[in-house]
Backbone as ProteinMPNN parsed JSONL, in Angstrom:
{"seq_chain_A": "MNYRHSYHAGNFADVMKHALQWACLSYLQQKEKPFWLLDTHAGIGMYDLQGEQAQKTAEWELGIKRLLQAEDVPEALSGYVQAVRDLNLPEDSCRWYPGSPYLAALQLREQDQLTLCELHPEDAQLLAENVVQDFPGANALPLLAVVMASLH", "coords_chain_A": {"N_chain_A": [[3.262, -4.543, 22.206], [0.366, -4.336, 20.158], [0.259, -3.609, 17.5], [-2.964, -2.432, 15.334], [-2.68, -1.928, 11.908], [-5.324, -1.433, 10.507], [-6.652, 0.264, 11.446], [-5.77, 2.391, 11.402], [-5.23, 2.747, 8.444], [-4.863, 4.841, 5.743], [-4.594, 7.401, 6.743], [-3.364, 10.987, 7.549], [-0.449, 11.065, 7.764], [-0.067, 8.17, 6.306], [-0.74, 8.966, 3.916], [1.272, 11.373, 3.508], [3.689, 9.161, 3.65], [3.089, 7.3, 1.615], [3.059, 8.666, -0.194], [5.57, 10.212, -0.561], [7.122, 7.486, -0.831], [6.372, 6.686, -3.537], [7.475, 8.783, -5.214], [9.997, 8.462, -4.46], [10.364, 5.662, -5.479], [9.831, 5.852, -8.236], [11.759, 8.138, -9.062], [14.265, 5.787, -8.499], [13.33, 4.376, -10.578], [14.348, 5.561, -12.7], [16.932, 4.767, -13.722], [18.104, 1.48, -15.645], [18.818, -0.489, -14.007], [18.129, -2.946, -11.481], [16.389, -2.653, -8.643], [15.864, -3.449, -5.182], [13.276, -3.781, -2.731], [12.759, -4.004, 0.643], [9.779, -4.3, 2.455], [9.488, -3.673, 5.828], [7.321, -3.454, 7.493], [4.989, -4.607, 6.588], [1.851, -5.171, 6.888], [-1.18, -5.862, 5.619], [-1.767, -4.765, 3.39], [-3.83, -3.945, 1.76], [-6.408, -1.995, 2.217], [-9.997, -1.658, 3.974], [-11.594, 0.663, 3.775], [-14.43, 0.894, 5.225], [-14.827, -0.717, 6.192], [-14.727, -2.301, 9.768], [-12.635, -1.779, 11.499], [-11.243, 0.44, 10.577], [-13.593, 2.078, 10.023], [-14.227, 2.784, 12.787], [-11.946, 4.296, 14.0], [-12.482, 6.156, 11.77], [-9.674, 7.916, 10.436], [-8.768, 7.895, 8.123], [-10.495, 9.828, 6.503], [-9.209, 12.208, 7.247], [-7.659, 12.049, 6.052], [-6.592, 10.372, 2.785], [-8.876, 10.664, 1.822], [-9.559, 13.251, 1.704], [-7.694, 14.257, 0.112], [-7.985, 12.874, -2.273], [-10.338, 13.743, -2.799], [-9.414, 16.793, -3.686], [-9.303, 19.394, -5.963], [-7.109, 20.167, -7.613], [-4.656, 18.664, -8.163], [-0.7, 18.182, -6.988], [1.464, 17.848, -9.199], [3.653, 16.108, -8.727], [2.305, 13.974, -6.927], [0.389, 13.04, -8.609], [0.75, 10.107, -9.904], [0.843, 8.459, -7.453], [-1.854, 9.161, -6.216], [-3.798, 8.592, -8.577], [-3.308, 6.036, -8.614], [-4.792, 5.18, -6.159], [-6.954, 6.354, -7.12], [-7.818, 4.002, -9.268], [-8.537, 2.186, -7.453], [-10.775, 2.728, -6.538], [-13.351, 3.083, -8.049], [-16.793, 3.624, -8.752], [-15.872, 7.191, -9.06], [-16.446, 8.669, -7.246], [-16.116, 6.92, -5.2], [-14.901, 5.807, -2.077], [-13.3, 3.325, -0.809], [-11.729, 1.436, -0.719], [-8.012, 0.97, 0.065], [-4.636, 1.378, -0.691], [-2.149, -0.221, 0.817], [1.566, -0.128, 1.923], [2.707, -2.085, 0.421], [1.079, -2.713, -1.778], [1.425, -0.504, -3.195], [4.287, -0.429, -3.9], [4.321, -2.69, -5.252], [2.855, -2.017, -7.511], [4.798, -0.434, -8.661], [6.722, -2.188, -9.749], [9.157, -3.477, -12.013], [10.142, -5.651, -14.351], [12.764, -6.483, -13.208], [13.245, -5.707, -11.086], [12.515, -6.619, -7.216], [10.659, -7.341, -3.944], [10.324, -7.449, -0.959], [8.379, -8.394, 1.6], [7.642, -8.063, 4.712], [5.738, -9.153, 7.843], [4.894, -8.712, 11.632], [2.551, -9.747, 13.061], [0.384, -12.013, 12.956], [-1.976, -12.522, 11.991], [-2.624, -10.637, 10.357], [-0.084, -11.113, 8.456], [-0.997, -13.416, 7.269], [-3.237, -12.51, 6.275], [-2.136, -10.683, 4.736], [-0.381, -12.119, 2.596], [-2.354, -13.532, 1.598], [-3.728, -11.522, 0.352], [-1.783, -10.847, -1.638], [-1.229, -13.287, -2.962], [-3.887, -12.951, -4.178], [-5.002, -10.304, -4.975], [-2.974, -8.16, -5.938], [-0.256, -7.038, -8.213], [1.336, -8.346, -10.617], [1.241, -10.674, -9.217], [1.202, -13.146, -10.623], [3.877, -13.323, -10.957], [4.97, -14.574, -8.844], [7.924, -14.261, -8.158], [8.897, -12.208, -7.83], [7.859, -10.531, -5.22], [7.678, -11.989, -1.861], [6.84, -13.002, 0.78], [7.408, -12.653, 4.283], [6.544, -13.936, 7.343], [7.689, -13.047, 10.794], [7.97, -14.027, 13.945], [8.355, -14.821, 17.32], [9.433, -16.153, 19.858]], "CA_chain_A": [[2.86, -3.662, 21.442], [-0.31, -4.95, 19.375], [-0.652, -2.374, 16.22], [-3.153, -3.421, 13.847], [-2.717, -0.846, 10.92], [-5.837, -1.52, 9.679], [-7.791, 1.304, 12.617], [-5.094, 3.935, 10.553], [-4.979, 3.294, 6.959], [-5.308, 5.795, 4.81], [-4.317, 8.388, 7.92], [-2.473, 11.736, 6.797], [0.71, 9.864, 7.841], [-0.231, 6.921, 5.669], [-0.773, 9.429, 3.065], [2.571, 11.344, 3.521], [4.192, 8.235, 3.432], [2.824, 6.52, 0.341], [3.635, 9.688, -1.523], [6.974, 9.796, -0.621], [7.433, 5.723, -1.528], [6.015, 6.707, -5.091], [8.127, 9.548, -5.605], [11.306, 7.669, -4.435], [10.76, 4.418, -6.374], [9.794, 6.571, -9.782], [13.35, 8.267, -9.359], [14.588, 4.888, -8.81], [13.045, 3.666, -12.218], [15.055, 6.273, -13.77], [17.726, 3.91, -14.502], [17.955, 0.508, -15.838], [19.507, -1.153, -12.937], [17.023, -3.195, -10.613], [16.021, -2.444, -6.971], [15.403, -4.412, -3.737], [12.801, -2.789, -1.735], [12.245, -4.633, 1.982], [9.059, -3.515, 3.339], [9.67, -4.501, 7.008], [6.057, -3.765, 8.247], [4.125, -4.4, 5.367], [0.579, -4.895, 7.443], [-1.935, -6.375, 5.15], [-1.258, -4.411, 2.054], [-4.912, -3.614, 1.119], [-7.208, -2.259, 3.948], [-11.439, -1.822, 3.581], [-12.036, 2.018, 4.64], [-15.316, 1.126, 4.686], [-14.504, -2.094, 7.479], [-15.372, -1.619, 10.987], [-11.97, -1.261, 12.324], [-11.446, 1.856, 9.499], [-14.736, 3.233, 10.732], [-14.121, 2.984, 14.817], [-11.362, 5.855, 14.438], [-12.25, 7.017, 10.804], [-8.753, 8.828, 10.296], [-8.816, 8.079, 6.491], [-11.794, 10.667, 6.266], [-8.909, 13.642, 7.214], [-6.06, 11.633, 5.022], [-6.712, 10.118, 1.744], [-10.418, 11.47, 1.731], [-9.495, 14.736, 1.308], [-6.5, 14.123, -1.123], [-8.917, 12.216, -3.395], [-11.497, 15.058, -2.935], [-9.04, 17.644, -4.244], [-9.113, 19.65, -7.418], [-5.796, 20.26, -8.328], [-3.578, 17.477, -7.041], [0.398, 18.471, -7.324], [1.885, 16.766, -10.158], [4.416, 15.052, -7.748], [1.058, 13.401, -6.081], [-0.505, 12.331, -9.423], [0.862, 8.734, -10.081], [-0.062, 7.93, -6.676], [-3.413, 9.374, -6.298], [-4.246, 7.768, -9.685], [-3.086, 4.424, -8.291], [-5.44, 5.134, -5.22], [-8.531, 6.362, -7.416], [-8.104, 3.31, -9.847], [-8.898, 1.493, -6.504], [-11.937, 3.2, -6.031], [-14.216, 3.277, -9.321], [-16.544, 5.05, -9.525], [-14.812, 8.288, -8.896], [-16.816, 8.825, -5.467], [-16.261, 6.121, -3.654], [-13.657, 5.802, -0.955], [-13.646, 2.409, 0.119], [-10.395, 0.686, -0.706], [-6.665, 1.993, 0.194], [-3.481, 0.152, -0.973], [-0.722, 0.179, 1.391], [2.946, 0.541, 0.774], [3.307, -3.238, -0.188], [0.337, -2.813, -3.299], [1.949, 0.385, -3.947], [5.547, -1.083, -4.458], [3.99, -3.857, -6.153], [2.543, -1.302, -8.858], [5.575, 0.017, -9.762], [7.785, -3.069, -9.916], [9.64, -3.561, -12.856], [10.564, -7.062, -13.91], [14.025, -7.024, -12.91], [12.843, -5.743, -9.601], [12.32, -7.763, -6.05], [10.028, -6.75, -3.336], [10.229, -9.26, 0.29], [7.441, -7.927, 2.55], [7.33, -9.103, 6.46], [4.813, -8.551, 8.944], [5.147, -9.37, 12.396], [1.289, -10.201, 13.417], [0.428, -13.578, 12.451], [-3.303, -12.661, 11.372], [-2.005, -9.88, 9.783], [0.594, -11.99, 7.688], [-1.75, -14.69, 6.464], [-3.965, -11.527, 5.1], [-1.004, -9.989, 3.939], [0.131, -13.459, 1.559], [-3.598, -14.089, 0.842], [-3.93, -10.629, -0.386], [-0.444, -10.774, -2.392], [-1.854, -14.012, -4.172], [-5.321, -12.781, -5.009], [-5.21, -8.773, -5.698], [-1.458, -7.492, -6.018], [-0.377, -6.623, -9.504], [2.685, -9.198, -10.637], [0.997, -11.949, -8.507], [1.54, -13.975, -11.29], [5.02, -13.285, -10.874], [5.927, -14.467, -7.358], [9.275, -14.838, -7.762], [9.18, -10.757, -7.215], [7.25, -10.975, -4.231], [8.063, -12.723, -1.053], [5.852, -12.828, 2.389], [7.708, -13.561, 5.584], [6.015, -13.726, 8.501], [8.445, -13.283, 11.854], [7.684, -14.763, 15.219], [8.95, -13.981, 18.749], [9.131, -16.695, 20.809]], "C_chain_A": [[1.6, -4.486, 20.388], [-0.896, -4.144, 18.12], [-1.199, -3.123, 15.639], [-3.581, -1.857, 13.093], [-4.053, 0.047, 10.262], [-6.92, -0.196, 10.144], [-6.826, 2.481, 11.699], [-4.925, 4.423, 9.385], [-5.713, 4.079, 6.438], [-5.202, 7.736, 5.604], [-3.734, 9.37, 7.072], [-0.772, 11.489, 6.776], [0.992, 8.978, 6.66], [0.012, 7.891, 4.088], [0.434, 10.039, 2.636], [3.663, 10.12, 3.069], [4.395, 7.796, 2.204], [3.18, 7.391, -0.607], [4.993, 9.788, -1.62], [7.373, 8.219, -0.982], [7.438, 5.946, -3.095], [6.727, 7.535, -5.692], [9.475, 9.163, -5.922], [11.391, 6.488, -5.529], [10.483, 5.08, -7.89], [11.223, 7.0, -9.365], [14.076, 7.072, -9.481], [14.672, 4.17, -10.172], [14.123, 4.546, -13.239], [16.344, 5.695, -14.763], [17.185, 2.571, -14.68], [18.03, -0.67, -14.719], [18.202, -1.27, -11.724], [17.203, -2.772, -9.077], [15.681, -3.328, -6.194], [14.4, -3.324, -2.817], [12.481, -4.286, -0.48], [11.487, -3.653, 2.65], [9.064, -4.508, 4.692], [8.048, -4.643, 8.035], [4.99, -3.262, 7.24], [2.652, -4.026, 5.869], [0.038, -5.905, 6.626], [-1.814, -6.094, 3.597], [-2.461, -3.777, 1.542], [-5.967, -3.411, 2.065], [-8.473, -1.743, 3.253], [-11.659, -0.385, 4.587], [-13.166, 1.891, 4.863], [-15.86, -0.269, 6.202], [-14.936, -1.345, 8.726], [-13.994, -1.447, 11.786], [-11.652, 0.067, 11.49], [-12.374, 2.791, 10.133], [-14.443, 3.574, 12.082], [-13.602, 4.183, 14.488], [-11.816, 7.098, 12.807], [-10.954, 7.81, 10.243], [-8.435, 9.053, 8.879], [-9.323, 9.608, 6.174], [-10.657, 12.368, 6.353], [-7.601, 13.549, 6.233], [-6.505, 11.643, 3.273], [-7.882, 10.608, 1.205], [-10.475, 12.715, 1.075], [-8.569, 14.756, 0.346], [-7.525, 13.823, -2.122], [-9.756, 13.763, -4.168], [-10.883, 16.332, -3.766], [-8.852, 18.075, -5.521], [-8.204, 19.804, -8.047], [-4.805, 20.146, -7.684], [-2.084, 17.851, -7.523], [0.645, 17.341, -8.546], [3.001, 15.737, -9.618], [3.549, 13.955, -6.988], [0.324, 12.411, -6.983], [-0.246, 10.73, -9.76], [0.32, 7.803, -8.125], [-1.517, 7.93, -6.426], [-4.082, 8.588, -7.611], [-4.51, 6.345, -9.241], [-4.252, 4.464, -7.175], [-7.074, 5.033, -5.735], [-8.99, 5.211, -8.003], [-8.948, 2.332, -8.991], [-10.27, 1.435, -6.218], [-12.924, 4.149, -6.808], [-15.54, 3.103, -8.761], [-16.106, 5.75, -8.717], [-15.038, 9.009, -7.268], [-16.695, 8.021, -4.392], [-14.633, 6.283, -3.315], [-13.577, 4.482, -0.379], [-12.295, 1.832, 0.324], [-8.726, 1.415, -0.351], [-5.579, 0.959, 0.662], [-2.55, 0.743, 0.116], [0.426, 0.007, 1.049], [3.32, -1.363, -0.037], [2.616, -3.219, -1.705], [0.894, -1.81, -3.992], [3.041, 0.124, -4.918], [5.506, -2.07, -5.901], [3.619, -3.091, -7.867], [3.447, -1.15, -9.556], [6.982, -0.586, -9.789], [7.924, -3.302, -11.422], [9.842, -5.307, -13.076], [11.376, -7.677, -13.355], [13.993, -6.729, -11.501], [12.774, -6.486, -8.36], [11.888, -6.849, -5.083], [9.71, -7.775, -1.843], [9.138, -8.015, 1.131], [7.37, -9.166, 3.656], [6.531, -8.292, 6.875], [4.767, -9.776, 10.463], [3.577, -10.152, 13.173], [1.042, -11.275, 12.775], [-0.983, -13.392, 11.738], [-2.731, -11.646, 10.337], [-0.957, -10.259, 8.354], [0.073, -12.503, 6.765], [-2.858, -13.59, 5.583], [-3.233, -11.35, 4.257], [-0.816, -11.321, 2.47], [-1.075, -13.454, 1.032], [-4.047, -12.85, -0.345], [-2.768, -10.467, -1.826], [-0.795, -11.549, -3.402], [-3.368, -13.35, -5.113], [-5.47, -11.343, -5.808], [-4.043, -7.973, -5.941], [-0.857, -7.589, -7.774], [1.605, -7.207, -9.614], [2.388, -10.447, -9.838], [1.405, -13.132, -9.103], [2.744, -14.278, -11.457], [5.535, -13.381, -9.73], [6.887, -14.347, -7.041], [9.457, -12.974, -7.164], [8.718, -10.469, -5.858], [7.302, -11.873, -3.342], [7.304, -12.341, 0.468], [6.74, -13.537, 3.163], [6.959, -13.079, 6.724], [7.618, -14.05, 9.549], [7.836, -13.601, 13.235], [8.735, -14.86, 15.979], [8.89, -15.037, 19.38], [10.155, -16.677, 21.886]], "O_chain_A": [[2.113, -5.413, 19.759], [-2.077, -4.03, 17.792], [-0.745, -4.203, 15.261], [-4.382, -0.997, 13.459], [-4.148, 1.188, 9.811], [-7.793, 0.25, 9.4], [-7.43, 3.502, 11.371], [-4.66, 5.565, 9.007], [-6.938, 4.149, 6.532], [-5.582, 8.815, 5.15], [-3.486, 9.016, 5.92], [-0.044, 11.745, 5.817], [2.077, 8.992, 6.079], [0.843, 7.523, 3.257], [0.922, 9.607, 1.592], [4.408, 10.31, 2.108], [5.49, 7.799, 1.642], [3.571, 7.044, -1.722], [5.591, 9.487, -2.653], [8.368, 8.23, -1.706], [8.321, 5.491, -3.822], [6.833, 7.279, -6.892], [10.077, 9.312, -6.985], [12.329, 6.389, -6.32], [11.182, 4.555, -8.756], [11.989, 6.037, -9.319], [14.68, 7.008, -10.551], [15.619, 3.603, -10.717], [14.559, 4.16, -14.324], [16.659, 5.961, -15.922], [16.116, 2.256, -14.156], [17.27, -1.638, -14.708], [17.544, -0.363, -11.214], [18.308, -2.627, -8.552], [15.011, -4.209, -6.733], [14.792, -2.261, -2.336], [12.043, -5.377, -0.844], [11.887, -2.634, 3.213], [8.767, -5.702, 4.707], [7.727, -5.475, 8.884], [4.401, -2.194, 7.068], [2.132, -2.962, 5.53], [0.624, -6.983, 6.731], [-1.772, -6.971, 2.734], [-2.181, -2.892, 0.732], [-6.456, -4.35, 2.694], [-8.341, -1.369, 2.088], [-11.836, -0.382, 5.805], [-13.594, 3.043, 4.788], [-16.898, -0.483, 6.828], [-15.361, -0.192, 8.798], [-14.175, -0.912, 12.88], [-12.035, 1.0, 12.195], [-12.137, 3.895, 10.624], [-14.442, 4.758, 12.416], [-14.323, 5.178, 14.543], [-11.594, 8.305, 12.717], [-11.337, 8.549, 9.336], [-7.953, 10.096, 8.436], [-8.583, 10.443, 5.654], [-11.009, 13.409, 5.799], [-6.842, 14.418, 5.802], [-6.699, 12.673, 2.628], [-7.856, 10.992, 0.036], [-11.207, 13.116, 0.17], [-8.865, 15.619, -0.481], [-7.868, 14.764, -2.837], [-9.784, 14.403, -5.219], [-11.666, 16.943, -4.493], [-8.284, 17.315, -6.306], [-8.33, 19.591, -9.253], [-4.171, 20.9, -6.946], [-2.098, 17.866, -8.754], [0.087, 16.254, -8.692], [3.137, 14.629, -10.135], [4.169, 13.045, -6.436], [-0.21, 11.367, -6.609], [-1.295, 10.097, -9.877], [-0.382, 6.817, -7.903], [-2.247, 6.939, -6.424], [-5.069, 7.908, -7.328], [-5.524, 5.665, -9.402], [-4.885, 3.42, -7.332], [-8.003, 4.333, -5.331], [-10.153, 4.89, -7.762], [-9.883, 1.71, -9.494], [-10.885, 0.462, -5.782], [-13.265, 5.307, -6.567], [-15.477, 2.114, -8.031], [-15.845, 5.297, -7.603], [-14.274, 9.573, -6.485], [-16.969, 8.166, -3.2], [-13.642, 6.668, -3.935], [-13.849, 4.518, 0.821], [-11.79, 1.76, 1.444], [-8.567, 2.585, -0.701], [-5.474, 0.182, 1.611], [-2.27, 1.934, 0.25], [0.612, -0.055, -0.166], [4.147, -1.578, -0.924], [3.256, -3.573, -2.695], [0.988, -1.904, -5.216], [3.026, 0.276, -6.14], [6.155, -2.183, -6.94], [3.982, -3.479, -8.977], [3.45, -1.451, -10.749], [8.05, 0.024, -9.832], [6.897, -3.329, -12.099], [9.716, -6.107, -12.149], [11.304, -8.844, -12.969], [14.649, -7.418, -10.72], [13.252, -7.558, -8.73], [12.381, -5.721, -5.057], [8.909, -8.71, -1.837], [9.381, -6.809, 1.083], [7.186, -10.383, 3.628], [6.414, -7.103, 6.579], [4.668, -11.003, 10.484], [3.748, -11.174, 13.838], [1.739, -11.405, 11.769], [-1.17, -14.182, 10.813], [-2.342, -12.2, 9.309], [-1.141, -9.649, 7.301], [0.377, -12.304, 5.589], [-3.225, -13.83, 4.433], [-3.416, -11.712, 3.095], [-1.306, -11.044, 1.376], [-1.045, -13.362, -0.195], [-4.51, -13.038, -1.471], [-3.12, -9.962, -2.892], [-0.823, -11.116, -4.554], [-3.663, -13.36, -6.308], [-5.92, -11.221, -6.947], [-4.355, -6.814, -6.212], [-1.338, -8.521, -8.418], [2.621, -6.781, -9.066], [3.284, -11.289, -9.777], [1.88, -14.065, -8.455], [3.011, -15.339, -12.022], [6.408, -12.6, -9.35], [7.165, -14.279, -5.844], [10.112, -12.672, -6.166], [9.676, -9.982, -5.257], [6.946, -12.946, -3.83], [7.429, -11.246, 1.017], [6.972, -14.733, 2.982], [6.806, -11.883, 6.971], [8.451, -14.914, 9.274], [6.764, -12.999, 13.287], [9.885, -14.968, 15.553], [7.714, -15.028, 19.744], [9.931, -17.236, 22.96]]}, "name": "protein", "num_of_chains": 1, "seq": "MNYRHSYHAGNFADVMKHALQWACLSYLQQKEKPFWLLDTHAGIGMYDLQGEQAQKTAEWELGIKRLLQAEDVPEALSGYVQAVRDLNLPEDSCRWYPGSPYLAALQLREQDQLTLCELHPEDAQLLAENVVQDFPGANALPLLAVVMASLH"}
């Protein structure tokens, strides 16, 4: 199977998954105890919704675009929605969509750890580049590890 998430980034399922991830990590942060998050299907971490692949399906228009246009966002979604809005200033813009690795990195505390795994070689390379260039906490690389698995 040759799945490339960039065709589906920001769709309704992504919005549901990432909102739930944000809520779960927020809950874990209620205690000082560190947590370790393993993302086994990390993708590239950041998606250009105006790029060729995302535009081909335009699934994001029925997902994150609709949520960002909502006037009354439920409190439980406010942190996640604000994180996406912060990437898309001015407010009318909807270009960048953060994947689960980026959103997790936003929520990491100093004592937490995140390991990212991606099977697709091209996506694993893009993920590694995105982590170093754009991710919160990129200067604290011990918190972030990118693992590329290969099948031979």
